[in-house]
Residue frames as qw, qx, qy, qz and C-alpha x, y, z in Angstrom:
[[0.000, 0.888, 0.459, 0.000, 0.00, 0.00, 0.00],
 [0.399, 0.522, -0.018, 0.754, 1.32, 3.43, -0.95],
 [0.401, -0.642, -0.393, 0.522, 2.13, 5.91, 1.78],
 [0.132, 0.988, 0.075, 0.013, 2.13, 9.68, 1.60],
 [0.549, 0.585, -0.314, 0.508, 5.48, 11.31, 0.94],
 [0.708, -0.632, -0.211, 0.234, 7.35, 10.99, 4.24],
 [0.186, -0.921, 0.292, 0.177, 10.24, 13.09, 5.53],
 [0.608, -0.331, 0.646, 0.323, 12.59, 10.26, 4.52],
 [0.598, 0.422, 0.595, 0.332, 11.24, 9.79, 0.99],
 [0.187, 0.976, 0.114, -0.012, 11.04, 13.56, 0.45],
 [0.332, -0.786, 0.439, 0.280, 14.73, 13.83, 1.37],
 [0.624, -0.042, 0.689, 0.365, 15.66, 11.00, -1.02],
 [0.475, 0.720, 0.467, 0.195, 13.66, 12.59, -3.86],
 [0.000, -0.991, 0.069, 0.116, 15.21, 16.02, -3.22],
 [0.453, -0.608, 0.561, 0.333, 18.74, 14.62, -3.12],
 [0.596, 0.089, 0.722, 0.340, 18.32, 12.41, -6.17],
 [0.361, 0.591, 0.593, 0.410, 16.25, 14.64, -8.45],
 [0.094, -0.941, -0.184, 0.269, 16.66, 18.21, -7.14],
 [0.275, -0.546, 0.500, 0.614, 19.26, 18.68, -9.85],
 [0.522, 0.464, -0.442, -0.563, 19.52, 18.21, -13.62],
 [0.563, -0.084, 0.811, -0.135, 18.11, 14.69, -13.97],
 [0.327, 0.180, -0.703, -0.606, 17.61, 12.61, -17.09],
 [0.538, 0.143, 0.689, -0.463, 14.21, 10.95, -17.06],
 [0.012, 0.208, 0.839, 0.503, 12.21, 8.88, -19.49],
 [0.372, 0.272, 0.302, -0.834, 8.89, 10.68, -20.05],
 [0.106, 0.219, 0.916, 0.319, 6.05, 8.62, -21.51],
 [0.433, 0.255, 0.114, -0.857, 2.88, 9.95, -23.08],
 [0.401, 0.267, 0.873, 0.076, 0.01, 8.23, -24.89],
 [0.368, 0.367, -0.176, -0.836, -1.75, 9.09, -28.12],
 [0.766, 0.180, -0.320, -0.527, -4.58, 6.99, -29.55],
 [0.953, -0.246, 0.115, -0.137, -3.66, 4.12, -27.23],
 [0.832, 0.347, -0.193, 0.388, -0.04, 4.06, -28.43],
 [0.563, -0.756, -0.002, 0.334, 2.74, 4.85, -25.92],
 [0.526, 0.718, -0.156, 0.429, 5.60, 7.22, -26.73],
 [0.683, -0.656, -0.034, 0.320, 8.72, 7.71, -24.60],
 [0.501, 0.703, -0.155, 0.482, 11.62, 10.13, -24.75],
 [0.628, -0.285, -0.340, 0.639, 14.46, 11.28, -22.52],
 [0.009, -0.890, -0.139, -0.434, 14.13, 14.74, -20.97],
 [0.328, 0.174, -0.496, 0.784, 16.12, 16.90, -18.58],
 [0.471, -0.688, -0.437, -0.338, 14.02, 17.43, -15.47],
 [0.098, 0.318, -0.535, 0.776, 14.21, 19.18, -12.11],
 [0.487, -0.481, -0.728, -0.050, 12.24, 17.91, -9.09],
 [0.003, -0.163, 0.420, -0.893, 10.64, 20.07, -6.41],
 [0.412, 0.071, 0.482, -0.770, 7.67, 19.50, -4.08],
 [0.600, 0.261, 0.722, -0.224, 6.14, 16.48, -5.79],
 [0.635, 0.737, 0.175, -0.152, 6.62, 17.65, -9.37],
 [0.630, -0.093, 0.396, 0.662, 9.16, 17.54, -12.16],
 [0.246, 0.863, 0.037, -0.439, 9.81, 20.64, -14.29],
 [0.648, 0.101, 0.556, 0.510, 10.90, 20.34, -17.91],
 [0.182, 0.649, -0.158, -0.721, 11.65, 23.09, -20.43],
 [0.493, 0.216, 0.788, 0.299, 10.21, 22.07, -23.78],
 [0.083, 0.080, -0.405, -0.907, 8.40, 23.30, -26.88],
 [0.520, 0.245, 0.439, -0.691, 4.64, 23.80, -26.97],
 [0.712, 0.439, -0.231, -0.497, 4.39, 22.40, -30.51],
 [0.048, 0.389, -0.920, -0.023, 6.36, 19.21, -29.75],
 [0.591, -0.139, -0.728, -0.319, 4.75, 15.81, -29.95],
 [0.328, -0.190, -0.783, 0.493, 4.97, 15.35, -26.17],
 [0.145, 0.209, 0.319, -0.913, 3.00, 18.54, -25.57],
 [0.514, 0.031, -0.453, -0.728, 0.50, 17.67, -28.31],
 [0.519, -0.162, -0.839, -0.002, -0.05, 14.30, -26.59],
 [0.192, -0.212, -0.654, 0.700, -0.41, 15.92, -23.15],
 [0.333, 0.057, -0.028, -0.941, -3.09, 18.32, -24.44],
 [0.650, -0.066, -0.568, -0.501, -5.14, 15.30, -25.55],
 [0.856, -0.382, -0.349, -0.016, -4.34, 13.14, -22.50],
 [0.063, -0.841, 0.390, -0.370, -2.41, 14.68, -19.59],
 [0.896, -0.382, 0.224, -0.032, -1.65, 11.29, -18.01],
 [0.475, 0.698, -0.525, 0.114, 2.11, 10.68, -18.18],
 [0.915, -0.372, -0.008, 0.156, 4.72, 8.39, -16.65],
 [0.166, 0.852, -0.478, 0.139, 8.36, 9.01, -15.74],
 [0.968, -0.197, -0.012, 0.156, 11.25, 6.69, -15.02],
 [0.463, 0.699, -0.373, 0.398, 14.83, 7.24, -13.98],
 [0.150, 0.477, -0.658, 0.563, 17.46, 6.42, -11.38],
 [0.228, -0.155, -0.919, 0.281, 15.55, 3.68, -9.53],
 [0.248, 0.369, 0.450, -0.774, 12.27, 5.62, -9.61],
 [0.024, -0.303, -0.743, -0.596, 9.09, 5.17, -11.63],
 [0.137, 0.403, 0.529, -0.734, 5.90, 7.20, -11.32],
 [0.152, 0.617, 0.654, 0.410, 2.68, 8.32, -12.91],
 [0.123, -0.439, -0.250, 0.854, 1.55, 11.91, -13.01],
 [0.340, 0.820, 0.459, -0.042, -0.33, 14.67, -14.76],
 [0.478, 0.055, 0.232, 0.845, 1.41, 16.86, -17.34],
 [0.062, 0.898, 0.377, -0.220, 0.57, 20.56, -17.41],
 [0.476, 0.453, 0.128, 0.743, 1.81, 23.28, -19.74],
 [0.324, -0.678, -0.355, 0.556, 2.57, 26.20, -17.40],
 [0.304, 0.940, 0.146, -0.046, 3.09, 28.53, -20.35],
 [0.530, 0.733, -0.228, 0.361, 5.99, 30.56, -21.63],
 [0.751, -0.151, -0.368, 0.526, 9.23, 30.24, -19.67],
 [0.244, 0.164, -0.159, 0.943, 9.41, 34.03, -19.29],
 [0.391, -0.656, -0.448, -0.465, 5.85, 34.39, -17.99],
 [0.174, -0.610, 0.387, -0.669, 5.71, 36.30, -14.71],
 [0.841, -0.353, 0.135, -0.388, 3.99, 33.42, -12.92],
 [0.968, 0.094, -0.138, 0.186, 6.92, 31.13, -13.84],
 [0.194, 0.840, -0.368, 0.348, 9.68, 33.53, -12.70],
 [0.538, -0.624, 0.505, -0.257, 10.42, 31.84, -9.36],
 [0.911, -0.040, 0.409, 0.030, 10.60, 28.26, -10.61],
 [0.732, 0.644, -0.013, 0.223, 12.40, 29.26, -13.83],
 [0.045, -0.862, 0.459, -0.213, 15.15, 30.98, -11.80],
 [0.685, -0.388, 0.611, -0.086, 15.81, 27.58, -10.18],
 [0.881, 0.351, 0.315, 0.046, 15.47, 25.67, -13.46],
 [0.479, 0.837, -0.211, 0.161, 17.95, 27.95, -15.27],
 [0.261, -0.741, 0.594, -0.175, 20.46, 27.48, -12.45],
 [0.792, -0.149, 0.587, -0.083, 20.05, 23.71, -12.38],
 [0.805, 0.465, 0.335, 0.154, 20.26, 23.43, -16.18],
 [0.026, -0.920, 0.217, 0.325, 23.06, 26.06, -16.46],
 [0.528, -0.338, 0.665, 0.406, 25.58, 23.62, -17.97],
 [0.326, 0.201, 0.763, 0.521, 23.60, 23.36, -21.21],
 [0.199, 0.731, 0.573, -0.314, 20.66, 25.78, -21.03],
 [0.180, 0.877, -0.048, -0.443, 22.24, 28.68, -22.93],
 [0.478, -0.269, 0.676, 0.492, 24.07, 26.59, -25.55],
 [0.231, 0.237, -0.488, -0.808, 21.70, 27.66, -28.32],
 [0.126, -0.224, -0.954, -0.156, 19.23, 24.81, -27.88],
 [0.099, -0.669, -0.676, 0.293, 16.75, 26.85, -25.81],
 [0.119, 0.329, 0.220, 0.911, 15.25, 30.03, -27.25],
 [0.081, -0.473, -0.664, 0.573, 13.41, 31.85, -24.48],
 [0.176, 0.306, -0.104, -0.930, 12.30, 34.56, -26.94],
 [0.313, -0.116, -0.790, -0.515, 10.19, 32.00, -28.82],
 [0.546, -0.242, 0.213, -0.773, 6.67, 32.14, -27.34],
 [0.900, -0.029, -0.331, -0.281, 6.38, 28.36, -27.78],
 [0.443, 0.249, -0.731, 0.456, 9.26, 27.64, -25.37],
 [0.624, -0.542, -0.116, -0.550, 7.29, 26.50, -22.38],
 [0.116, -0.370, 0.805, -0.448, 7.55, 24.98, -18.94],
 [0.728, -0.173, -0.579, -0.324, 6.05, 21.53, -18.48],
 [0.340, -0.405, 0.657, -0.537, 5.15, 20.49, -14.94],
 [0.635, -0.091, -0.745, -0.185, 4.57, 16.82, -14.20],
 [0.505, -0.448, 0.396, -0.623, 2.62, 16.63, -10.94],
 [0.269, 0.146, -0.951, 0.038, 3.30, 13.17, -9.56],
 [0.725, -0.325, -0.121, -0.595, 0.37, 11.09, -8.36],
 [0.888, -0.366, 0.269, -0.074, 2.03, 7.82, -7.34],
 [0.503, 0.679, -0.534, 0.036, 5.40, 6.20, -7.69],
 [0.950, -0.270, -0.034, 0.151, 7.88, 3.57, -6.62],
 [0.117, 0.866, -0.443, 0.202, 11.28, 4.60, -5.28],
 [0.939, -0.125, -0.218, 0.234, 14.14, 2.24, -4.49],
 [0.024, 0.850, -0.389, 0.354, 16.88, 3.31, -2.11],
 [0.036, -0.495, 0.819, -0.288, 19.60, 1.05, -0.65],
 [0.192, -0.035, -0.980, -0.032, 17.53, -2.09, -1.15],
 [0.171, 0.413, 0.692, -0.567, 14.29, -0.64, 0.24],
 [0.030, 0.425, 0.653, 0.626, 11.17, -0.17, -1.87],
 [0.095, 0.360, 0.419, -0.828, 8.98, 2.85, -1.14],
 [0.090, 0.549, 0.720, 0.415, 5.49, 3.02, -2.65],
 [0.110, -0.262, -0.232, 0.930, 4.59, 6.70, -2.58],
 [0.116, 0.773, 0.610, 0.134, 1.21, 8.45, -2.88],
 [0.327, 0.047, 0.008, 0.944, 2.12, 12.01, -3.93],
 [0.184, -0.614, -0.462, -0.613, -1.45, 13.30, -3.88],
 [0.074, -0.297, 0.425, -0.852, -2.37, 15.74, -1.13]]
């Protein structure tokens, strides 16, 4: 049975994913799964990903926001949400953290913040399985 995020599991998640983390992100379109690797940053039960609003992943999420992630001994399901343009005022606080975490590659020409389609994807986790030093944690992320 899944337990709410505990102090221990929160600390593990923060340590493991509160940095530039490579994750597999899966979406579904017309019953067919699609998966790709993304750079993600974890904070307070959600992963944040800078992406493009016209990408296939975002097109899939508009139709069906149910997603799954997997990486570094962690798998989870969640809900994908387009938070809008990366320079939107409401995204300023989280984007300051994201830019810092992704600093090694963020300004290498791959990300164009002036493009209105450069957006921030939030994956709000609902449930997941975390392994740490031989222990399995079934986590219910929902409030």
